[in-house]
C-alpha positions in Angstrom: 83.3 -37.8 -85.8 79.7 -38.8 -86.3 77.4 -36.9 -83.9 75.6 -40.2 -83.2 78.8 -42.0 -82.2 78.2 -41.4 -78.5 75.3 -43.9 -78.7 75.6 -47.6 -79.0 75.1 -48.5 -82.6 75.5 -51.5 -85.0 77.9 -51.4 -87.9 76.3 -51.4 -91.3 76.6 -54.7 -93.3 74.9 -53.3 -96.3 74.9 -49.7 -97.7 72.0 -47.6 -96.6 69.9 -45.6 -99.1 71.2 -42.3 -100.3 69.7 -38.9 -99.3 68.8 -38.5 -103.0 66.6 -41.6 -102.9 64.9 -40.5 -99.8 64.2 -37.0 -101.1 62.7 -38.6 -104.3 60.3 -40.5 -102.0 61.5 -43.9 -103.1 59.4 -46.3 -101.0 61.9 -49.1 -101.1 64.7 -46.8 -99.9 62.4 -45.4 -97.2 61.6 -48.9 -95.9 65.3 -49.9 -95.8 66.4 -46.7 -94.0 63.7 -47.0 -91.4 64.6 -50.6 -90.8 68.2 -49.5 -90.3 67.1 -46.8 -87.8 65.0 -49.3 -85.8 68.0 -51.7 -85.7 70.3 -48.8 -84.6 72.4 -49.2 -87.7 75.3 -46.7 -87.5 75.0 -45.5 -91.1 71.2 -45.3 -91.0 71.4 -43.1 -87.9 74.0 -40.9 -89.5 71.8 -40.6 -92.6 68.8 -39.6 -90.5 70.9 -37.1 -88.6 71.9 -35.4 -91.9 68.3 -35.4 -93.1 67.3 -33.5 -90.0 68.9 -30.4 -91.6 66.2 -30.3 -94.2 63.7 -27.5 -93.8 60.4 -28.4 -92.2 57.8 -29.6 -94.8 55.5 -32.2 -93.4 52.5 -31.6 -91.1 52.7 -34.2 -88.3 49.4 -35.5 -86.9 49.1 -37.7 -83.8 46.0 -39.9 -83.5 45.8 -41.5 -80.0 43.1 -43.1 -77.9 42.3 -46.3 -76.0 42.1 -49.7 -77.8 38.8 -50.2 -79.7 38.2 -46.5 -80.3 38.4 -46.9 -84.1 41.6 -45.1 -84.6 42.8 -47.1 -87.6 39.4 -46.7 -89.3 39.6 -43.0 -88.7 43.1 -42.8 -90.1 41.9 -44.7 -93.2 39.1 -42.2 -93.8 41.5 -39.2 -93.3 43.9 -40.8 -95.8 41.1 -41.0 -98.4 40.3 -37.3 -98.1 44.0 -36.3 -98.1 44.7 -38.4 -101.2 41.6 -36.9 -102.9 43.2 -33.5 -102.3 46.3 -34.9 -104.1 48.4 -35.0 -100.8 51.0 -37.5 -99.9 50.8 -39.3 -96.6 53.1 -41.3 -94.4 51.6 -43.4 -91.6 53.6 -44.6 -88.6 51.5 -47.0 -86.5 53.1 -47.7 -83.1 52.1 -50.7 -81.2 52.8 -51.1 -77.4 55.6 -53.6 -76.6 55.1 -56.4 -74.2 57.3 -55.9 -71.1 57.9 -59.7 -70.9 58.6 -60.7 -74.5 59.7 -57.4 -76.0 57.3 -58.1 -78.9 54.6 -55.8 -80.3 51.3 -56.6 -78.5 49.1 -55.8 -81.4 51.4 -57.1 -84.1 51.8 -55.6 -87.6 48.6 -53.7 -88.2 48.4 -53.1 -91.9 44.7 -52.2 -92.0 44.7 -49.1 -94.2 43.1 -49.4 -97.7 45.6 -49.8 -100.4 44.0 -48.8 -103.7 45.0 -47.4 -107.1 44.3 -44.0 -105.8 46.7 -44.4 -102.8 49.4 -46.1 -104.8 52.6 -44.1 -104.6 51.0 -41.5 -102.3 50.6 -43.4 -99.0 53.5 -45.0 -97.2 52.7 -47.2 -94.2 54.9 -48.5 -91.4 54.1 -50.4 -88.2 56.6 -50.6 -85.4 56.8 -51.5 -81.7 57.3 -49.0 -79.0 60.2 -51.1 -77.6 59.6 -50.0 -74.0 60.1 -46.3 -74.5 58.4 -44.7 -71.4 56.0 -42.4 -73.3 54.7 -45.2 -75.6 56.7 -44.0 -78.6 59.7 -45.8 -80.1 63.1 -44.2 -79.5 63.4 -44.3 -83.3 60.3 -42.2 -83.9 61.9 -38.8 -84.0 64.5 -39.9 -86.5 61.9 -41.6 -88.7 59.9 -38.3 -88.7 62.9 -36.5 -90.0 63.2 -39.0 -92.8 59.5 -38.5 -93.7 60.0 -34.8 -93.7 63.0 -35.0 -96.0 60.9 -37.1 -98.3 58.4 -34.2 -98.3 55.2 -36.1 -97.4 52.5 -33.5 -97.0 51.1 -35.3 -93.9 52.7 -37.6 -91.5 50.3 -39.5 -89.2 51.4 -41.2 -86.0 48.9 -43.6 -84.6 49.5 -45.0 -81.1 47.5 -46.3 -78.2 46.9 -43.8 -75.4 46.8 -45.7 -72.2 47.3 -43.2 -69.5 49.6 -40.6 -68.0 52.8 -42.0 -69.6 51.5 -41.7 -73.1 52.4 -38.0 -73.5 55.5 -38.1 -75.6 53.4 -38.0 -78.7 52.6 -34.4 -77.9 56.3 -33.4 -78.3 56.5 -35.0 -81.8 53.3 -33.8 -83.4 51.9 -30.5 -84.7 48.3 -31.5 -84.0 47.2 -34.2 -81.5 43.8 -35.8 -82.0 42.4 -37.8 -79.1 39.8 -40.4 -80.1 37.2 -41.6 -77.6 33.9 -43.6 -77.8 30.5 -43.0 -76.1 30.4 -46.3 -74.2 33.8 -46.3 -72.5 34.0 -44.7 -69.1 37.7 -45.1 -68.6 38.7 -42.7 -71.3 37.0 -39.8 -69.5 39.0 -40.6 -66.5 42.1 -40.5 -68.7 41.6 -36.7 -69.0 42.6 -36.4 -65.3 45.4 -39.0 -65.8 47.4 -36.8 -68.2 47.2 -37.7 -71.9 43.9 -35.9 -72.5 45.3 -32.6 -71.1 47.5 -32.2 -74.2 45.0 -32.8 -77.0 44.4 -30.2 -79.7 41.2 -31.9 -81.1 38.9 -34.4 -79.4 36.9 -36.9 -81.4 34.0 -39.0 -80.2 34.0 -41.8 -82.7 31.2 -44.3 -83.1 28.9 -41.4 -82.2 25.8 -43.4 -83.4 26.0 -45.4 -80.2 24.0 -44.4 -77.1 25.7 -41.8 -74.8 27.5 -39.8 -77.5 25.8 -36.5 -76.6 26.4 -37.1 -72.9 30.0 -37.8 -73.6 30.3 -34.7 -75.6 28.8 -32.6 -72.8 31.2 -34.2 -70.3 34.2 -33.5 -72.4 33.3 -29.9 -73.1 32.8 -29.3 -69.4 36.1 -30.9 -68.4 38.0 -29.1 -71.2 36.7 -25.8 -69.8 38.8 -26.7 -66.7 42.0 -27.9 -68.5 42.0 -25.6 -71.5 44.9 -23.4 -70.2 47.0 -26.6 -70.1 45.5 -28.5 -73.0 46.0 -26.2 -76.0 49.6 -25.4 -76.6 48.4 -22.5 -78.7 46.5 -20.2 -76.3 44.3 -18.8 -79.2 43.1 -22.2 -80.2 39.6 -23.3 -78.9 39.8 -27.1 -78.5 36.9 -28.6 -80.5 35.0 -31.8 -79.6 33.8 -33.5 -82.8 31.5 -36.5 -83.4 32.4 -39.0 -86.1 31.3 -42.3 -87.4 34.5 -43.5 -89.0 33.0 -46.7 -90.4 30.5 -44.7 -92.5 32.9 -41.8 -93.1 30.7 -39.3 -91.3 32.3 -36.3 -89.7 35.7 -36.9 -91.3 35.5 -33.8 -93.5 35.0 -31.6 -90.4 37.9 -33.3 -88.7 40.3 -32.6 -91.6 39.0 -29.0 -91.7 39.8 -28.5 -88.0 43.2 -30.1 -88.5 43.9 -27.5 -91.2 42.6 -24.7 -89.1 44.9 -25.8 -86.2 47.9 -25.6 -88.5 47.3 -21.8 -88.8 47.6 -21.4 -85.1 50.7 -23.4 -84.4 53.5 -21.3 -82.8 57.1 -21.6 -83.9 58.2 -22.5 -80.3 56.4 -25.9 -80.7 59.2 -27.0 -83.0 61.7 -25.8 -80.5 60.0 -27.9 -77.8 60.0 -30.9 -80.1 63.7 -30.6 -80.8 64.4 -30.1 -77.1 62.6 -33.2 -76.1 64.5 -35.2 -78.8 67.8 -33.9 -77.4 66.7 -35.0 -73.9 65.8 -38.5 -75.2 69.2 -38.8 -77.0 71.0 -37.6 -73.9 69.2 -40.1 -71.6 69.8 -42.9 -74.1 73.4 -42.0 -74.6 74.2 -41.5 -70.9 72.6 -44.7 -69.9 74.6 -46.7 -72.4 77.8 -45.0 -71.5 77.2 -45.4 -67.8 76.4 -49.1 -68.0 79.6 -49.5 -70.2 81.6 -48.0 -67.3 79.8 -49.7 -64.5 79.8 -53.2 -66.1 77.0 -55.6 -67.2 76.5 -57.0 -63.7 76.1 -53.7 -61.9 72.3 -53.5 -62.0 71.8 -57.0 -60.6 74.4 -56.5 -57.9 72.9 -53.3 -56.7 69.4 -54.7 -56.9 70.4 -57.6 -54.6 72.0 -55.2 -52.1 68.8 -53.0 -52.1 66.7 -56.1 -51.7 68.8 -57.1 -48.6 68.4 -53.6 -47.2 72.1 -52.9 -47.4 71.7 -50.0 -49.7 69.0 -47.6 -50.8 68.3 -46.9 -54.5 69.5 -43.3 -54.3 72.7 -44.4 -52.5 73.4 -46.8 -55.3 72.9 -44.2 -58.0 75.1 -41.7 -56.1 77.8 -44.3 -55.9 77.4 -44.9 -59.7 77.7 -41.1 -60.3 80.9 -40.9 -58.2 82.4 -43.7 -60.2 81.3 -42.4 -63.6 82.4 -38.8 -63.1 85.8 -39.9 -61.6 86.7 -41.5 -64.9 89.5 -40.0 -67.1 88.1 -38.0 -70.0 89.3 -40.6 -72.5 87.4 -43.4 -70.7 85.2 -45.1 -73.3 
């Protein structure tokens, strides 16, 4: 039995790409398989599951920061340097999803420079977060396994860091880069909100603007207080760098620090990543199975009772647990 059969999936209408095509880094096959994963296609999820058995190869970088920080430009410049070093790169740009329409707020952001030098070496994909609590799509972990099996040297995840809930990226990356700007005050407060406490490298982009040195000093002071929590490798001293991504200034130093951080990463970081993925799958699978047992109208019915003060939320959940765990073992 498929080990993804416990999750609600869609039956494949067309055959998914083979593992051989993925391992050969066939871009068309990669695009098709990723689309299948996003659509929760049963065969695509099974293929991704099998590819997860491949040894770790790719270095996964997370680039996060508030809108307008210049993350995409920074990623473009990093790609240029990586390709110049004859490295292959996969980019996954994750847009926040509208809670009302379900669509990606920023749309399809294909902004990286596609040149003859990058042809065949850089694969780009933009996707919506689809409401996952940490700002990352539920499909992200599976897609990273696909990129790893395709043996991209670097995998870059770009996402908007908007506060405390944007922390899941830390569980999926080897190195997390937080991008800030001199003029924004809210991003400093985000350090206390959560996302900044898990960064491995901080970048003040647009450092030609007034206030860059003051922002650097503020960051270094705050990092002195959160360092024990921020760096997941206790021997790593978190650097604060200044860049001007539009001009390409400071990008060499950033890539150098990313490489240095790779030498300090502990093996238990992969264990943490896998553990988080298991929790996500468990949460997703249990929720789907529970709603299948409770019925499609259960949530609305309980919400109306709670609104009428006939029931508390915890009482509703306890009643649901009592019903779910009283089911026969062969209950679907």
